[in-house]
Biotite code that builds the C-alpha atoms (Angstrom):
import biotite.structure as struc

atoms = struc.array([
    struc.Atom([-126.777, 127.870, 49.416], chain_id="A", res_id=1, res_name="MET", atom_name="CA", element="C"),
    struc.Atom([-125.284, 125.738, 52.151], chain_id="A", res_id=2, res_name="GLN", atom_name="CA", element="C"),
    struc.Atom([-123.347, 126.654, 55.277], chain_id="A", res_id=3, res_name="LEU", atom_name="CA", element="C"),
    struc.Atom([-121.188, 124.033, 56.998], chain_id="A", res_id=4, res_name="GLY", atom_name="CA", element="C"),
    struc.Atom([-121.154, 124.459, 60.776], chain_id="A", res_id=5, res_name="ILE", atom_name="CA", element="C"),
    struc.Atom([-118.823, 122.906, 63.337], chain_id="A", res_id=6, res_name="LEU", atom_name="CA", element="C"),
    struc.Atom([-117.199, 123.650, 66.688], chain_id="A", res_id=7, res_name="ALA", atom_name="CA", element="C"),
    struc.Atom([-114.915, 122.236, 69.327], chain_id="A", res_id=8, res_name="ASP", atom_name="CA", element="C"),
    struc.Atom([-112.393, 120.454, 67.113], chain_id="A", res_id=9, res_name="THR", atom_name="CA", element="C"),
    struc.Atom([-109.753, 120.862, 69.840], chain_id="A", res_id=10, res_name="HIS", atom_name="CA", element="C"),
    struc.Atom([-106.945, 120.406, 67.318], chain_id="A", res_id=11, res_name="GLY", atom_name="CA", element="C"),
    struc.Atom([-108.453, 117.338, 65.596], chain_id="A", res_id=12, res_name="TYR", atom_name="CA", element="C"),
    struc.Atom([-109.275, 117.484, 61.881], chain_id="A", res_id=13, res_name="PHE", atom_name="CA", element="C"),
    struc.Atom([-111.659, 114.578, 61.349], chain_id="A", res_id=14, res_name="HIS", atom_name="CA", element="C"),
    struc.Atom([-110.683, 112.737, 58.151], chain_id="A", res_id=15, res_name="PRO", atom_name="CA", element="C"),
    struc.Atom([-114.268, 112.899, 56.824], chain_id="A", res_id=16, res_name="ASP", atom_name="CA", element="C"),
    struc.Atom([-114.690, 116.688, 57.167], chain_id="A", res_id=17, res_name="LEU", atom_name="CA", element="C"),
    struc.Atom([-113.528, 117.424, 53.622], chain_id="A", res_id=18, res_name="VAL", atom_name="CA", element="C"),
    struc.Atom([-116.047, 114.961, 52.161], chain_id="A", res_id=19, res_name="ASP", atom_name="CA", element="C"),
    struc.Atom([-119.031, 115.917, 54.332], chain_id="A", res_id=20, res_name="VAL", atom_name="CA", element="C"),
    struc.Atom([-118.480, 119.645, 53.811], chain_id="A", res_id=21, res_name="LEU", atom_name="CA", element="C"),
    struc.Atom([-117.731, 119.366, 50.097], chain_id="A", res_id=22, res_name="ASP", atom_name="CA", element="C"),
    struc.Atom([-120.006, 121.689, 48.143], chain_id="A", res_id=23, res_name="GLY", atom_name="CA", element="C"),
    struc.Atom([-120.884, 124.090, 50.965], chain_id="A", res_id=24, res_name="VAL", atom_name="CA", element="C"),
    struc.Atom([-120.608, 127.781, 50.121], chain_id="A", res_id=25, res_name="ASP", atom_name="CA", element="C"),
    struc.Atom([-119.011, 128.749, 53.447], chain_id="A", res_id=26, res_name="ALA", atom_name="CA", element="C"),
    struc.Atom([-118.027, 127.162, 56.761], chain_id="A", res_id=27, res_name="ILE", atom_name="CA", element="C"),
    struc.Atom([-118.473, 128.414, 60.333], chain_id="A", res_id=28, res_name="VAL", atom_name="CA", element="C"),
    struc.Atom([-116.184, 127.185, 63.101], chain_id="A", res_id=29, res_name="HIS", atom_name="CA", element="C"),
    struc.Atom([-117.702, 128.259, 66.428], chain_id="A", res_id=30, res_name="ALA", atom_name="CA", element="C"),
    struc.Atom([-114.536, 128.135, 68.511], chain_id="A", res_id=31, res_name="GLY", atom_name="CA", element="C"),
    struc.Atom([-112.129, 125.851, 70.357], chain_id="A", res_id=32, res_name="ASP", atom_name="CA", element="C"),
    struc.Atom([-110.222, 125.347, 67.128], chain_id="A", res_id=33, res_name="VAL", atom_name="CA", element="C"),
    struc.Atom([-107.151, 124.048, 68.960], chain_id="A", res_id=34, res_name="GLY", atom_name="CA", element="C"),
    struc.Atom([-104.742, 124.308, 66.020], chain_id="A", res_id=35, res_name="ASP", atom_name="CA", element="C"),
    struc.Atom([-104.649, 126.863, 63.208], chain_id="A", res_id=36, res_name="LEU", atom_name="CA", element="C"),
    struc.Atom([-104.030, 124.015, 60.731], chain_id="A", res_id=37, res_name="ALA", atom_name="CA", element="C"),
    struc.Atom([-107.727, 123.129, 61.250], chain_id="A", res_id=38, res_name="ILE", atom_name="CA", element="C"),
    struc.Atom([-108.714, 126.438, 59.670], chain_id="A", res_id=39, res_name="LEU", atom_name="CA", element="C"),
    struc.Atom([-106.271, 125.923, 56.808], chain_id="A", res_id=40, res_name="ASP", atom_name="CA", element="C"),
    struc.Atom([-107.843, 122.522, 56.104], chain_id="A", res_id=41, res_name="GLY", atom_name="CA", element="C"),
    struc.Atom([-111.339, 124.000, 56.173], chain_id="A", res_id=42, res_name="LEU", atom_name="CA", element="C"),
    struc.Atom([-110.282, 126.911, 53.914], chain_id="A", res_id=43, res_name="GLU", atom_name="CA", element="C"),
    struc.Atom([-109.349, 124.318, 51.281], chain_id="A", res_id=44, res_name="ALA", atom_name="CA", element="C"),
    struc.Atom([-113.053, 123.362, 51.194], chain_id="A", res_id=45, res_name="VAL", atom_name="CA", element="C"),
    struc.Atom([-114.789, 126.773, 51.393], chain_id="A", res_id=46, res_name="ALA", atom_name="CA", element="C"),
    struc.Atom([-114.365, 130.267, 52.868], chain_id="A", res_id=47, res_name="PRO", atom_name="CA", element="C"),
    struc.Atom([-114.319, 130.107, 56.681], chain_id="A", res_id=48, res_name="VAL", atom_name="CA", element="C"),
    struc.Atom([-115.869, 132.332, 59.353], chain_id="A", res_id=49, res_name="HIS", atom_name="CA", element="C"),
    struc.Atom([-114.391, 131.399, 62.730], chain_id="A", res_id=50, res_name="ALA", atom_name="CA", element="C"),
    struc.Atom([-114.169, 132.684, 66.282], chain_id="A", res_id=51, res_name="VAL", atom_name="CA", element="C"),
    struc.Atom([-111.785, 131.705, 69.038], chain_id="A", res_id=52, res_name="TYR", atom_name="CA", element="C"),
    struc.Atom([-112.832, 129.651, 72.036], chain_id="A", res_id=53, res_name="GLY", atom_name="CA", element="C"),
    struc.Atom([-111.646, 129.312, 75.598], chain_id="A", res_id=54, res_name="ASN", atom_name="CA", element="C"),
    struc.Atom([-108.982, 126.660, 74.811], chain_id="A", res_id=55, res_name="ILE", atom_name="CA", element="C"),
    struc.Atom([-107.457, 128.590, 71.916], chain_id="A", res_id=56, res_name="ASP", atom_name="CA", element="C"),
    struc.Atom([-103.942, 129.972, 72.303], chain_id="A", res_id=57, res_name="ASP", atom_name="CA", element="C"),
    struc.Atom([-102.644, 133.508, 71.768], chain_id="A", res_id=58, res_name="ALA", atom_name="CA", element="C"),
    struc.Atom([-101.822, 132.908, 68.077], chain_id="A", res_id=59, res_name="ASP", atom_name="CA", element="C"),
    struc.Atom([-105.385, 131.783, 67.394], chain_id="A", res_id=60, res_name="THR", atom_name="CA", element="C"),
    struc.Atom([-106.802, 134.703, 69.379], chain_id="A", res_id=61, res_name="ARG", atom_name="CA", element="C"),
    struc.Atom([-104.713, 137.123, 67.311], chain_id="A", res_id=62, res_name="ARG", atom_name="CA", element="C"),
    struc.Atom([-106.060, 135.607, 64.085], chain_id="A", res_id=63, res_name="ARG", atom_name="CA", element="C"),
    struc.Atom([-109.719, 135.212, 65.081], chain_id="A", res_id=64, res_name="LEU", atom_name="CA", element="C"),
    struc.Atom([-112.313, 137.475, 66.708], chain_id="A", res_id=65, res_name="PRO", atom_name="CA", element="C"),
    struc.Atom([-114.238, 136.575, 69.856], chain_id="A", res_id=66, res_name="GLU", atom_name="CA", element="C"),
    struc.Atom([-117.481, 137.026, 67.936], chain_id="A", res_id=67, res_name="GLN", atom_name="CA", element="C"),
    struc.Atom([-118.418, 137.588, 64.331], chain_id="A", res_id=68, res_name="GLU", atom_name="CA", element="C"),
    struc.Atom([-121.500, 138.848, 62.544], chain_id="A", res_id=69, res_name="ARG", atom_name="CA", element="C"),
    struc.Atom([-121.952, 138.419, 58.819], chain_id="A", res_id=70, res_name="PHE", atom_name="CA", element="C"),
    struc.Atom([-124.577, 137.939, 56.136], chain_id="A", res_id=71, res_name="SER", atom_name="CA", element="C"),
    struc.Atom([-125.066, 134.612, 54.377], chain_id="A", res_id=72, res_name="PHE", atom_name="CA", element="C"),
    struc.Atom([-127.638, 134.057, 51.670], chain_id="A", res_id=73, res_name="GLY", atom_name="CA", element="C"),
    struc.Atom([-129.747, 136.917, 52.980], chain_id="A", res_id=74, res_name="GLY", atom_name="CA", element="C"),
    struc.Atom([-129.563, 135.758, 56.627], chain_id="A", res_id=75, res_name="LEU", atom_name="CA", element="C"),
    struc.Atom([-127.860, 137.670, 59.410], chain_id="A", res_id=76, res_name="SER", atom_name="CA", element="C"),
    struc.Atom([-125.557, 135.293, 61.296], chain_id="A", res_id=77, res_name="VAL", atom_name="CA", element="C"),
    struc.Atom([-123.886, 135.823, 64.683], chain_id="A", res_id=78, res_name="TRP", atom_name="CA", element="C"),
    struc.Atom([-121.166, 133.440, 65.922], chain_id="A", res_id=79, res_name="VAL", atom_name="CA", element="C"),
    struc.Atom([-119.724, 133.335, 69.444], chain_id="A", res_id=80, res_name="GLU", atom_name="CA", element="C"),
    struc.Atom([-118.122, 130.392, 71.250], chain_id="A", res_id=81, res_name="HIS", atom_name="CA", element="C"),
    struc.Atom([-119.543, 130.678, 74.776], chain_id="A", res_id=82, res_name="ILE", atom_name="CA", element="C"),
    struc.Atom([-123.159, 131.789, 74.915], chain_id="A", res_id=83, res_name="ALA", atom_name="CA", element="C"),
    struc.Atom([-125.223, 129.287, 76.885], chain_id="A", res_id=84, res_name="GLY", atom_name="CA", element="C"),
    struc.Atom([-128.541, 128.290, 75.387], chain_id="A", res_id=85, res_name="ARG", atom_name="CA", element="C"),
    struc.Atom([-132.094, 129.624, 75.185], chain_id="A", res_id=86, res_name="PRO", atom_name="CA", element="C"),
    struc.Atom([-133.434, 130.052, 78.699], chain_id="A", res_id=87, res_name="GLY", atom_name="CA", element="C"),
    struc.Atom([-129.942, 129.648, 80.197], chain_id="A", res_id=88, res_name="ARG", atom_name="CA", element="C"),
    struc.Atom([-127.812, 132.279, 78.491], chain_id="A", res_id=89, res_name="TRP", atom_name="CA", element="C"),
    struc.Atom([-124.368, 133.241, 79.772], chain_id="A", res_id=90, res_name="GLN", atom_name="CA", element="C"),
    struc.Atom([-124.121, 136.606, 81.557], chain_id="A", res_id=91, res_name="ALA", atom_name="CA", element="C"),
    struc.Atom([-125.538, 139.419, 79.374], chain_id="A", res_id=92, res_name="ASN", atom_name="CA", element="C"),
    struc.Atom([-125.930, 137.172, 76.302], chain_id="A", res_id=93, res_name="MET", atom_name="CA", element="C"),
    struc.Atom([-129.726, 137.226, 76.402], chain_id="A", res_id=94, res_name="GLY", atom_name="CA", element="C"),
    struc.Atom([-129.747, 141.022, 76.602], chain_id="A", res_id=95, res_name="GLU", atom_name="CA", element="C"),
    struc.Atom([-127.228, 141.337, 73.785], chain_id="A", res_id=96, res_name="ARG", atom_name="CA", element="C"),
    struc.Atom([-129.266, 139.047, 71.551], chain_id="A", res_id=97, res_name="LEU", atom_name="CA", element="C"),
    struc.Atom([-132.519, 140.822, 72.414], chain_id="A", res_id=98, res_name="ALA", atom_name="CA", element="C"),
    struc.Atom([-130.986, 144.177, 71.452], chain_id="A", res_id=99, res_name="ALA", atom_name="CA", element="C"),
    struc.Atom([-130.251, 143.015, 67.906], chain_id="A", res_id=100, res_name="ASP", atom_name="CA", element="C"),
    struc.Atom([-131.269, 139.407, 67.246], chain_id="A", res_id=101, res_name="PRO", atom_name="CA", element="C"),
    struc.Atom([-129.744, 137.734, 64.192], chain_id="A", res_id=102, res_name="PRO", atom_name="CA", element="C"),
    struc.Atom([-131.633, 135.299, 61.998], chain_id="A", res_id=103, res_name="ASP", atom_name="CA", element="C"),
    struc.Atom([-129.191, 132.553, 63.034], chain_id="A", res_id=104, res_name="VAL", atom_name="CA", element="C"),
    struc.Atom([-127.100, 132.401, 66.205], chain_id="A", res_id=105, res_name="PHE", atom_name="CA", element="C"),
    struc.Atom([-124.276, 129.828, 66.297], chain_id="A", res_id=106, res_name="ILE", atom_name="CA", element="C"),
    struc.Atom([-122.248, 128.888, 69.358], chain_id="A", res_id=107, res_name="CYS", atom_name="CA", element="C"),
    struc.Atom([-120.190, 125.991, 70.665], chain_id="A", res_id=108, res_name="GLY", atom_name="CA", element="C"),
    struc.Atom([-118.514, 125.223, 74.003], chain_id="A", res_id=109, res_name="HIS", atom_name="CA", element="C"),
    struc.Atom([-121.047, 122.804, 75.528], chain_id="A", res_id=110, res_name="SER", atom_name="CA", element="C"),
    struc.Atom([-120.324, 119.943, 73.082], chain_id="A", res_id=111, res_name="HIS", atom_name="CA", element="C"),
    struc.Atom([-124.105, 119.419, 73.122], chain_id="A", res_id=112, res_name="ILE", atom_name="CA", element="C"),
    struc.Atom([-125.868, 119.389, 69.759], chain_id="A", res_id=113, res_name="LEU", atom_name="CA", element="C"),
    struc.Atom([-128.882, 121.696, 69.931], chain_id="A", res_id=114, res_name="ARG", atom_name="CA", element="C"),
    struc.Atom([-130.995, 123.302, 67.216], chain_id="A", res_id=115, res_name="ILE", atom_name="CA", element="C"),
    struc.Atom([-134.108, 125.288, 68.023], chain_id="A", res_id=116, res_name="GLU", atom_name="CA", element="C"),
    struc.Atom([-136.186, 128.324, 67.171], chain_id="A", res_id=117, res_name="ARG", atom_name="CA", element="C"),
    struc.Atom([-136.332, 131.028, 69.851], chain_id="A", res_id=118, res_name="VAL", atom_name="CA", element="C"),
    struc.Atom([-139.739, 132.700, 69.581], chain_id="A", res_id=119, res_name="ALA", atom_name="CA", element="C"),
    struc.Atom([-138.951, 135.540, 71.997], chain_id="A", res_id=120, res_name="GLU", atom_name="CA", element="C"),
    struc.Atom([-135.953, 136.541, 69.853], chain_id="A", res_id=121, res_name="LEU", atom_name="CA", element="C"),
    struc.Atom([-137.882, 137.068, 66.599], chain_id="A", res_id=122, res_name="ASP", atom_name="CA", element="C"),
    struc.Atom([-137.921, 133.322, 65.919], chain_id="A", res_id=123, res_name="ASN", atom_name="CA", element="C"),
    struc.Atom([-134.113, 133.291, 65.752], chain_id="A", res_id=124, res_name="MET", atom_name="CA", element="C"),
    struc.Atom([-132.580, 129.920, 64.864], chain_id="A", res_id=125, res_name="LEU", atom_name="CA", element="C"),
    struc.Atom([-130.243, 128.825, 67.693], chain_id="A", res_id=126, res_name="PHE", atom_name="CA", element="C"),
    struc.Atom([-127.563, 126.361, 66.590], chain_id="A", res_id=127, res_name="VAL", atom_name="CA", element="C"),
    struc.Atom([-124.923, 124.519, 68.579], chain_id="A", res_id=128, res_name="ASN", atom_name="CA", element="C"),
    struc.Atom([-123.335, 121.921, 66.279], chain_id="A", res_id=129, res_name="PRO", atom_name="CA", element="C"),
    struc.Atom([-122.017, 119.768, 69.111], chain_id="A", res_id=130, res_name="GLY", atom_name="CA", element="C"),
    struc.Atom([-118.335, 118.844, 68.857], chain_id="A", res_id=131, res_name="ALA", atom_name="CA", element="C"),
    struc.Atom([-116.297, 117.623, 65.894], chain_id="A", res_id=132, res_name="ALA", atom_name="CA", element="C"),
    struc.Atom([-113.186, 116.819, 67.933], chain_id="A", res_id=133, res_name="GLY", atom_name="CA", element="C"),
    struc.Atom([-112.065, 113.912, 70.085], chain_id="A", res_id=134, res_name="ARG", atom_name="CA", element="C"),
    struc.Atom([-111.709, 115.734, 73.417], chain_id="A", res_id=135, res_name="GLN", atom_name="CA", element="C"),
    struc.Atom([-114.713, 116.162, 75.702], chain_id="A", res_id=136, res_name="GLY", atom_name="CA", element="C"),
    struc.Atom([-117.569, 114.133, 77.081], chain_id="A", res_id=137, res_name="PHE", atom_name="CA", element="C"),
    struc.Atom([-119.592, 113.989, 73.844], chain_id="A", res_id=138, res_name="HIS", atom_name="CA", element="C"),
    struc.Atom([-120.097, 110.507, 72.465], chain_id="A", res_id=139, res_name="GLN", atom_name="CA", element="C"),
    struc.Atom([-120.692, 111.443, 68.831], chain_id="A", res_id=140, res_name="LYS", atom_name="CA", element="C"),
    struc.Atom([-118.672, 113.803, 66.677], chain_id="A", res_id=141, res_name="LYS", atom_name="CA", element="C"),
    struc.Atom([-121.053, 116.041, 64.746], chain_id="A", res_id=142, res_name="THR", atom_name="CA", element="C"),
    struc.Atom([-121.211, 118.914, 62.319], chain_id="A", res_id=143, res_name="CYS", atom_name="CA", element="C"),
    struc.Atom([-124.086, 120.482, 60.387], chain_id="A", res_id=144, res_name="LEU", atom_name="CA", element="C"),
    struc.Atom([-125.117, 121.595, 56.921], chain_id="A", res_id=145, res_name="ARG", atom_name="CA", element="C"),
    struc.Atom([-127.585, 124.502, 56.961], chain_id="A", res_id=146, res_name="LEU", atom_name="CA", element="C"),
    struc.Atom([-129.490, 125.075, 53.725], chain_id="A", res_id=147, res_name="THR", atom_name="CA", element="C"),
    struc.Atom([-130.571, 128.634, 52.923], chain_id="A", res_id=148, res_name="VAL", atom_name="CA", element="C"),
    struc.Atom([-133.175, 129.270, 50.242], chain_id="A", res_id=149, res_name="THR", atom_name="CA", element="C"),
    struc.Atom([-134.505, 132.710, 49.332], chain_id="A", res_id=150, res_name="ASP", atom_name="CA", element="C"),
    struc.Atom([-133.055, 134.276, 52.499], chain_id="A", res_id=151, res_name="GLY", atom_name="CA", element="C"),
    struc.Atom([-134.526, 131.652, 54.855], chain_id="A", res_id=152, res_name="LYS", atom_name="CA", element="C"),
    struc.Atom([-133.007, 128.715, 56.715], chain_id="A", res_id=153, res_name="ALA", atom_name="CA", element="C"),
    struc.Atom([-134.922, 125.839, 55.152], chain_id="A", res_id=154, res_name="THR", atom_name="CA", element="C"),
    struc.Atom([-133.139, 122.710, 56.400], chain_id="A", res_id=155, res_name="ASN", atom_name="CA", element="C"),
    struc.Atom([-130.447, 121.568, 58.806], chain_id="A", res_id=156, res_name="VAL", atom_name="CA", element="C"),
    struc.Atom([-128.720, 118.213, 58.349], chain_id="A", res_id=157, res_name="ASP", atom_name="CA", element="C"),
    struc.Atom([-126.907, 116.724, 61.335], chain_id="A", res_id=158, res_name="VAL", atom_name="CA", element="C"),
    struc.Atom([-123.839, 114.805, 60.218], chain_id="A", res_id=159, res_name="ILE", atom_name="CA", element="C"),
    struc.Atom([-122.463, 112.101, 62.510], chain_id="A", res_id=160, res_name="HIS", atom_name="CA", element="C"),
    struc.Atom([-118.789, 112.056, 61.592], chain_id="A", res_id=161, res_name="LEU", atom_name="CA", element="C"),
    struc.Atom([-118.047, 108.529, 62.809], chain_id="A", res_id=162, res_name="ASP", atom_name="CA", element="C"),
    struc.Atom([-121.216, 106.976, 61.368], chain_id="A", res_id=163, res_name="ALA", atom_name="CA", element="C"),
    struc.Atom([-120.832, 104.216, 58.830], chain_id="A", res_id=164, res_name="SER", atom_name="CA", element="C"),
    struc.Atom([-122.016, 104.571, 56.165], chain_id="A", res_id=165, res_name="PRO", atom_name="CA", element="C"),
    struc.Atom([-121.919, 108.392, 56.207], chain_id="A", res_id=166, res_name="ARG", atom_name="CA", element="C"),
    struc.Atom([-125.259, 109.550, 57.557], chain_id="A", res_id=167, res_name="ALA", atom_name="CA", element="C"),
    struc.Atom([-126.928, 112.918, 57.359], chain_id="A", res_id=168, res_name="ALA", atom_name="CA", element="C"),
    struc.Atom([-129.882, 113.039, 59.684], chain_id="A", res_id=169, res_name="THR", atom_name="CA", element="C"),
    struc.Atom([-132.569, 115.698, 59.280], chain_id="A", res_id=170, res_name="PRO", atom_name="CA", element="C"),
    struc.Atom([-132.690, 117.985, 62.275], chain_id="A", res_id=171, res_name="SER", atom_name="CA", element="C"),
    struc.Atom([-135.335, 117.609, 64.957], chain_id="A", res_id=172, res_name="PRO", atom_name="CA", element="C"),
    struc.Atom([-138.480, 119.674, 64.463], chain_id="A", res_id=173, res_name="GLU", atom_name="CA", element="C"),
    struc.Atom([-137.178, 123.229, 64.579], chain_id="A", res_id=174, res_name="THR", atom_name="CA", element="C"),
    struc.Atom([-139.309, 124.924, 62.004], chain_id="A", res_id=175, res_name="GLY", atom_name="CA", element="C"),
    struc.Atom([-136.460, 124.746, 59.504], chain_id="A", res_id=176, res_name="VAL", atom_name="CA", element="C"),
])
């Protein structure tokens, strides 16, 4: 099974998203959608789990939750837009995660691609897909494909959306 993961589109639907996410079983958008048409475009590819982010308007906030927990391929997944990162969590996030750590935690907001295992949280996989939109300081638009086999995250491909030819780069050493 494969899970497509992106965040921080800020209202921009990259023209390659349909192709690079083709074949995934579900998609996660970790907030700062920017335009509900983004979700409609993603829904045409696969079922979408999405949360709102700090730039999202009232209509988006009515449609989406602030956080979502769900099961995917035997993994527990938690999605929240603003969370910080391991060692530098936002207020109360570390305590909330420690109380009930998921197998995979996905957030956005920073526009910084980061994938790592967090040993002190039951080896939870922390994922921030970077940003797939045009707004922000990031220099590369990215999204991810997470492969799940037998209830375990077995691979993460980093997709550089403006790369030519289309490139999927294996993730840094994360134990996946």
